[in-house]
C-alpha positions in Angstrom: 65.9 44.6 187.2 65.8 48.4 187.1 66.2 50.7 184.1 66.8 54.4 183.8 65.9 55.8 180.3 65.8 52.2 179.1 69.3 51.5 180.5 70.1 49.0 183.2 70.9 50.7 186.5 73.7 49.0 188.5 73.1 47.9 192.0 75.6 49.2 194.7 77.9 46.3 195.8 78.5 46.1 199.6 81.4 43.7 199.4 84.0 46.5 199.5 82.4 48.0 202.6 82.6 44.6 204.3 86.3 44.3 203.6 87.2 47.8 204.7 85.3 47.2 207.9 87.3 44.0 208.4 90.4 46.0 207.7 89.7 48.5 210.4 88.9 45.8 213.0 91.9 43.5 212.4 94.5 45.7 214.0 92.7 46.3 217.3 91.3 42.7 217.5 94.6 41.0 217.1 96.4 43.3 219.5 93.6 42.9 222.1 93.5 39.1 221.8 97.2 38.7 222.1 98.4 41.6 224.3 95.6 43.4 226.0 92.9 40.9 226.7 92.7 41.8 230.4 93.2 45.6 229.8 89.9 46.9 228.4 91.0 50.5 229.0 93.3 50.3 226.0 90.7 48.7 223.6 89.1 52.0 222.5 92.6 53.5 222.0 93.6 50.7 219.6 90.3 51.1 217.6 90.8 54.9 217.5 94.4 54.4 216.0 93.0 52.1 213.4 90.3 54.5 212.4 92.8 57.4 212.2 95.0 55.4 209.8 92.1 54.1 207.7 91.8 57.2 205.4 95.5 57.0 204.6 95.3 53.3 203.5 92.1 54.0 201.6 93.7 56.9 199.8 96.7 54.8 199.0 94.7 52.0 197.5 92.7 54.5 195.4 95.7 56.3 194.0 97.9 53.3 193.6 95.3 51.2 192.0 93.4 53.5 189.7 96.2 55.9 188.7 99.6 54.2 188.7 99.2 50.5 188.4 96.5 50.7 185.7 98.8 53.0 183.7 101.8 50.7 184.1 103.9 53.4 185.9 105.6 50.9 188.1 108.6 53.0 189.0 106.5 55.9 190.2 104.2 53.4 192.0 107.1 52.0 194.0 108.2 55.5 194.9 104.6 56.4 196.0 104.5 53.2 198.1 107.6 54.1 199.9 106.4 57.7 200.4 103.0 56.5 201.7 104.7 54.0 204.0 106.8 56.8 205.6 103.9 59.2 205.9 101.7 56.6 207.6 104.5 55.6 210.0 105.3 59.2 210.8 101.6 59.9 211.6 101.4 56.6 213.6 104.4 57.4 215.8 103.1 61.0 216.3 100.0 59.4 217.7 102.1 57.2 219.9 104.0 60.2 221.1 100.7 61.9 222.2 99.5 58.7 223.9 102.7 58.4 225.9 101.9 61.7 227.6 99.0 60.0 229.5 99.2 57.9 232.6 99.9 54.4 231.3 100.8 51.1 232.9 104.3 49.7 232.3 103.0 47.2 229.8 101.0 49.9 227.9 104.0 52.3 227.9 106.2 49.5 226.5 103.7 48.9 223.6 103.7 52.6 222.5 107.4 53.3 223.1 109.9 53.9 220.3 111.8 50.7 220.9 113.2 48.5 218.2 110.4 45.9 218.9 107.7 48.6 218.5 109.2 50.0 215.3 109.5 46.5 213.7 106.0 45.6 214.8 104.4 48.7 213.4 106.5 48.4 210.2 105.1 44.9 209.8 101.6 46.1 210.4 102.0 48.8 207.8 103.3 46.4 205.1 100.4 44.0 205.9 97.8 46.8 205.8 99.1 48.2 202.6 99.0 44.8 201.0 95.5 44.3 202.4 94.4 47.7 201.0 95.6 46.8 197.5 93.9 43.4 197.7 90.7 45.2 198.5 91.2 47.4 195.5 91.7 44.4 193.2 88.6 42.6 194.7 86.6 45.8 194.0 88.0 46.0 190.5 87.1 42.3 189.9 83.6 42.8 191.2 83.1 45.9 189.1 84.3 44.1 185.9 82.0 41.2 186.7 79.0 43.5 187.3 79.8 45.4 184.2 79.8 42.2 182.1 76.6 41.1 183.7 74.9 44.5 183.2 76.0 44.5 179.6 74.6 41.0 179.1 71.3 42.0 180.7 71.1 45.3 178.8 71.8 43.4 175.6 69.0 40.9 176.4 66.7 43.9 177.3 67.1 45.4 173.8 66.9 41.9 172.2 63.6 41.4 173.9 62.3 44.7 172.7 63.5 43.9 169.2 61.9 40.4 169.2 58.6 41.7 170.6 58.6 44.5 168.0 58.8 41.8 165.4 56.2 39.5 167.0 53.5 42.2 167.3 53.2 43.3 163.6 53.6 39.7 162.5 50.6 38.7 164.6 48.6 41.8 163.7 49.2 41.1 160.0 47.7 37.6 160.3 44.7 38.9 162.2 44.0 41.5 159.6 44.2 38.8 157.0 41.4 37.0 158.9 39.3 40.1 158.9 39.9 40.6 155.2 38.7 37.1 154.4 35.5 37.7 156.4 34.9 41.0 154.6 35.2 39.2 151.2 32.6 36.7 152.4 30.4 39.6 153.6 30.1 37.9 156.9 27.7 39.4 159.4 30.2 38.6 162.1 32.8 41.0 160.7 31.9 43.8 163.3 32.3 41.3 166.1 35.8 40.4 164.9 36.7 44.1 164.6 35.7 44.6 168.2 37.9 41.7 169.3 40.7 43.1 167.2 40.3 46.4 169.1 40.8 44.5 172.3 43.8 42.8 170.9 45.3 46.2 169.8 44.7 47.6 173.2 46.6 44.7 174.7 49.5 45.1 172.2 49.8 48.8 172.7 49.2 49.2 176.4 50.0 45.9 178.1 52.9 44.3 176.2 55.4 47.1 177.1 55.5 45.8 180.7 58.3 43.3 181.6 55.7 40.9 183.1 51.9 40.9 183.1 49.2 39.0 184.8 48.6 35.6 183.2 44.9 36.3 183.2 45.4 39.2 180.7 47.5 36.9 178.4 44.7 34.3 178.6 42.1 36.9 177.7 44.3 38.0 174.7 44.5 34.3 173.6 40.8 33.9 173.9 40.1 36.9 171.7 42.5 35.5 169.0 40.8 32.0 169.2 37.4 33.5 168.9 38.4 35.3 165.7 39.7 32.0 164.3 36.4 30.2 165.4 34.4 32.7 163.4 36.7 32.4 160.4 37.0 28.6 160.2 34.8 25.5 160.7 37.0 23.3 162.8 37.1 21.5 166.2 38.7 24.3 168.2 39.1 23.8 172.0 40.9 26.0 174.5 41.1 24.8 178.1 42.7 26.5 181.1 43.6 24.4 184.2 44.8 25.5 187.6 44.8 28.7 189.5 45.8 31.6 187.2 45.2 34.6 189.5 48.4 36.2 190.8 50.6 34.4 188.2 52.9 36.7 186.2 54.2 35.9 182.8 56.1 37.6 180.0 53.7 39.1 177.5 53.2 37.6 174.0 55.0 34.4 174.9 52.4 31.7 173.9 50.6 33.2 170.9 53.2 32.2 168.3 52.9 28.5 169.2 49.1 28.8 169.1 49.1 30.8 165.9 51.3 28.2 164.2 49.0 25.5 165.4 46.1 27.2 163.6 48.1 27.8 160.5 49.1 24.2 160.0 45.8 22.7 161.2 43.6 24.8 158.9 45.8 25.6 155.9 45.9 22.0 154.6 43.6 19.4 153.0 42.8 17.5 156.2 39.1 16.4 156.2 38.3 17.1 159.9 40.7 19.9 161.1 41.1 20.3 164.8 43.2 22.2 167.3 43.3 21.5 171.0 45.0 24.1 173.3 45.5 23.4 177.0 47.2 25.8 179.4 48.0 24.2 182.7 49.2 26.2 185.8 50.8 23.9 188.3 52.7 24.6 191.5 56.1 24.2 189.9 55.5 24.9 186.2 53.3 26.3 183.5 52.5 24.0 180.6 51.2 25.0 177.1 50.0 22.1 174.9 49.0 22.7 171.3 47.7 19.7 169.3 46.7 20.3 165.7 45.7 18.2 162.7 48.0 18.0 159.8 48.1 16.3 156.4 51.9 16.6 155.9 54.4 13.8 156.7 56.8 14.0 159.6 59.8 15.6 157.9 57.8 18.1 155.8 55.6 19.3 158.7 58.6 19.7 161.0 60.5 21.8 158.4 57.5 24.0 157.6 56.8 24.5 161.3 60.4 25.7 162.0 60.4 28.2 159.1 57.8 30.5 160.7 59.3 33.8 161.7 57.0 34.2 164.7 57.9 30.8 166.0 61.6 31.4 165.5 61.3 34.7 167.4 59.4 33.0 170.2 62.2 30.4 170.6 64.7 33.3 170.8 62.6 34.9 173.5 62.6 31.6 175.4 66.4 31.3 175.2 66.7 34.8 176.7 64.0 34.6 179.3 64.3 31.0 180.4 67.8 29.8 179.3 67.8 26.8 181.6 64.2 26.7 182.7 62.1 25.7 179.7 61.4 22.6 177.7 59.9 22.6 174.2 58.8 19.2 172.8 57.5 18.7 169.3 55.8 15.4 168.6 54.0 14.1 165.5 51.9 11.0 164.9 50.6 9.6 161.6 47.5 7.7 160.8 49.2 5.6 158.1 52.2 4.1 159.9 55.1 2.7 157.9 58.3 0.9 158.6 60.5 4.0 158.7 58.3 5.8 161.2 57.1 3.0 163.5 59.9 3.5 166.1 59.4 7.3 166.1 55.6 6.8 166.4 56.0 4.4 169.3 58.3 6.9 171.1 55.8 9.7 170.3 52.9 7.8 171.8 54.8 7.1 175.0 55.5 10.8 175.4 51.9 11.6 174.5 50.6 9.2 177.2 52.6 11.2 179.8 51.5 14.6 178.4 47.8 13.8 177.8 46.4 11.2 180.2 42.9 12.1 179.1 41.6 9.1 177.2 39.4 10.9 174.7 42.0 13.5 173.7 44.7 10.7 173.5 42.4 8.7 171.3 41.9 11.6 168.9 45.7 12.2 168.7 46.6 8.6 168.0 43.8 8.0 165.5 44.5 11.0 163.3 47.6 12.7 161.9 48.5 15.2 164.6 51.2 17.6 165.5 51.9 18.4 169.1 53.8 21.2 170.7 54.4 21.1 174.5 56.0 24.1 176.2 57.0 23.8 179.8 58.1 26.8 181.9 59.4 26.4 185.4 57.5 28.6 187.9 60.7 29.6 189.7 61.8 31.5 186.5 58.4 32.6 185.3 
């Protein structure tokens, strides 16, 4: 995708060139295959005639298509069609007249003569060529309209992405500044360390996030800085694990942080006795998987409603719809320590899904023995 002054630049379509090339070749190829297959001397002459007539048909399609038919001047269009037909035929028979001055075989002379058969044949070719020329015009028009709609859609998505990222950045920065403010109230000795990490985050937001895609390693470094700030601020079981080869992998910036940030928000802003949040980023051959597991003290319905209200998370979902419309999965699973009749079926389904997502026994035991909320985001590598 290319942009010029933030606007999408259209790619040049080569379909019309192909059809006009076919247009030029049809006349000599059909005549050669049916009449002059054993007379190679006349082949270049037939191709030359087709090339001479090509500008006339091209001009006809341009004028008729873009001026007359689009303005519904049908009567004038018919008049111009007749006039173009006569001009092209006059030019063609003038060429035939010149060719007849050369030393030709009887068969060749019969082909270029002014007999009734020749006139009817060339009239038929002219009608066919004019119809073909107009068909090419409408094919070109259809392609232009389709490309325009696609360009408009892409351009709309481009500005939507800018708008959504512009909302995500200050939202995230606001929450980070709140963390620093809390540390300053506590007169923590680690406040300078947090400020340094915030400077790294700001550098990322200002200089890195403007690119369409960035290295996954940079996004991971950004996530680590954010997690380090939260580790300083809270006493909780916080784990961040990266699995797989991340070098050379590109990703849209600021795509994962809202899910991680919401995990911290709901894990640490409640009355849960032993808060925890486990974050795993897996890079596989066919997909990238982000798993966020956090503790929660809310019931299923309340936690789900609260989680969906966050503006940052809503914007991230909008980003996913634009960037990966058919290439992402977002699963949200909750388990409860105190099971009841109403939630037993949902918990059983949740556990089956968790066993597929988290085969590690210790992590699975933690999830199923405590109230936990899990978000699993899967991005297909072909689209990432």
